[in-house]
C-alpha positions, 0 to 999 in steps of 0.5 A, a space after each residue: 771656796 769649796 770649788 777651788 779646794 776641790 779643783 786644787 786636789 784634783 789637779 795635784 792628785 791626778 798626776 800621781 795616780 796616773 804615774 802609779 798606774 803606769 809603774 804597775 805592781 812591784 817586780 818579784 825578786 827571787 831569793 838568793 840560791 843556797 850556797 854550794 856544799 863545802 866538800 871536806 876530805 878531813 875525816 876517816 874512811 873504810 874501803 875494799 877492792 881488787 887488783 893484780 900483783 907481780 912479784 920478783 924473787 931474787 935468790 942465790 943458793 950455797 951449801 949448808 955452811 955457806 962456803 960453796 956457791 951452788 947457784 950464783 943467783 937468779 930471779 923467779 916470778 910470781 903473779 896473780 889476783 889480790 883482794 884488799 880491805 883498808 881504812 885510814 884518816 885524812 886532814 885537809 889544809 890550805 884549801 887544796 892539800 890533804 895528808 893522812 894515815 892509811 892501813 890495808 890488808 891484801 889476801 892474794 893468789 900470787 903464785 909461780 915457780 921457784 927453782 935453783 941449780 946445783 950443778 956440783 957439790 950437792 947431794 941429789 939432782 942438779 936442778 930443783 923446782 917447786 911452786 911458790 905462793 904469796 897468800 897475804 901482805 899488809 901495809 901501814 903508812 902515810 899519804 900526801 896529795 893535792 886536790 885538782 878539784 874539790 872532788 878529785 885527789 892525786 897523791 903519793 903514799 909510802 910506809 912499812 909492809 910485810 908479806 908471807 911466802 908459803 913453803 916450797 916443796 922441790 921436785 927434780 927439775 929434770 925428772 919431775 920426781 919428789 926430792 924431799 927438799 923444802 924451803 920453809 915458809 917465811 914472813 918478810 918485812 919491807 917498805 913500799 912507795 906508790 901513788 894514786 888518784 881518788 874521786 868522789 863518785 857523786 850519786 852516793 854522798 861519801 862514796 869514792 873510787 880509788 886506784 893505786 899503784 905500789 912498789 914494795 921491796 922486802 929485806 933479804 933473808 938467809 933460809 935453811 933448805 931442809 931435807 925431809 928424806 929422799 934424794 936430798 939426804 937424811 931427814 932434818 938435815 940442812 941441805 943448802 942455804 937460800 938467800 931470798 929477797 922478794 920485790 912486788 908491784 901491784 895495782 888495785 881499785 877500791 870503793 871507799 866510803 867517807 863518813 863525813 864527806 859533805 859539810 857546811 
């Protein structure tokens, strides 16, 4: 009887042991990779950059009572470098859309020549010329854009802007001598429109590269050109009235740091 039982267990257990040996050790299963980071454009940022600007200043000149036209109007140009600092906040929604508010200040060295003709009816030379400079401007507005990829945004922007033009001190256009005539410094209000792209650089989390183009149009103003003595007349008198309307195009690139670029 014992022999029969031993034979039975040997016959039944042997195939199972052989099968287990054939299967070997269980295969190793690697853990799943971690989920990719979720990039979020929602949040605030600061930035700084450099660029270039070109201004077109349209103006016309009349006598001091605005009844006689001295110069029917022409354009003077100014151009130069600018620096920019800015900040803003964005909101990402519907996966690929971004809207936000933005503000920036530009300090600049945009300069050129400014002139008007006075062929008859005014005291002094028949032509006046001086230097003009735009030392700063600023803007505040909004932007709306579309994410081409999680790290690349293309956008449009627009809003309110203000700029400053320094005083113009005129010389005789023909002789180069001082005239004593000045166009006072003035601040101009206007609007701007533009567009740009912004890209996550990648090797530093939160660091972006933004490039933007803008067109700005400022309200025209009637400015009194004042005599400080010399050939233009008595000190303090209004020699003529200049109607000035600046316009500007600029392009700049900036490094932008976002405070909450990567979330989970």
